[in-house]
N, C-alpha and C positions, 0 to 999 in steps of 0.2 A: 460828070456826076460828082456830087459832093460826097466824099467818103466819111464825113462826120456822121456817126450813127448814134443819135441821142435817144432813140426810142427802143424799148425792149418789147418784144412780142413773144408771149408764151403760148405754146401750142402743145396740147396733149395728144400723143400718138399711141396707137396700139403697138404691141411688139412687132407685128407684121409690117406696119407702116414705118416704124423706125428701121427695121431691117431693109426695107426698100430704099430709104434715104441713105443708109450706110452702103448698100450695094451700089447705088448711083455714085456716091462719094468716091468709093474705091475704084470703080470702073473708070471714072473720069479724073482720077488723081487729084481730087479736091483736098485742100489742106485741112479743112474742118467741116463739121456738120453744118455750122452756120453758113459757110461758103456754099455748100451743096444745096441748102434750103434756098438761099438767095438765087442761085442759078436755076433751080426748079421753079421758083416764083417767076423769074424772068421768062423762062420758056412757056410757062402756063399763061402768063399775061399776053405773050406774043401770039399764042395759039387761039385766043378768043375766050369770051366769057360764057358762063352758063347762068341763065337767069333763074333765080330761086322763086318758088311759089311762096306767097306770103304765109307766114305762120310755120314754116318748116324749121325744125330745130337744127342747131349746129351739128349735132351728132349724126344727122342724116347725110352729111358730107364726109365720106370716107374715101381713102385712096382706092380701096378695093370694092366700092359699091355695095355697101352692106344692106341696101334696100330701104324700105320706108321706115323701119324701126331703128335704123342706124346702128350704133354700137350698143349692145346690151350688157348688163352686169356679167352674164355668163361668158361674153367675149373676153373680158379682162381676166376672168378666173380660169380660162381654158376649159370651161364646161361645154357640154354638148347640147344641141337643141333637143327639146323634148317636152 
């Protein structure tokens, strides 16, 4: 594998998703969040793909299965449903 990393990928995570990445990182003694994310990507790619339905928004793909509405504004503000 070529270790030259010339591309930057920015991903927005909810506090819960970031905590899950950090938990994985520390459990597996990964040196950085980036290393943990690369390992999670490797594991996910090896596990198989999920085909998206055309027109589905990026926010519909969450670590914790937020449902058809994906992440909502209240999710990031810690608000409750209602």
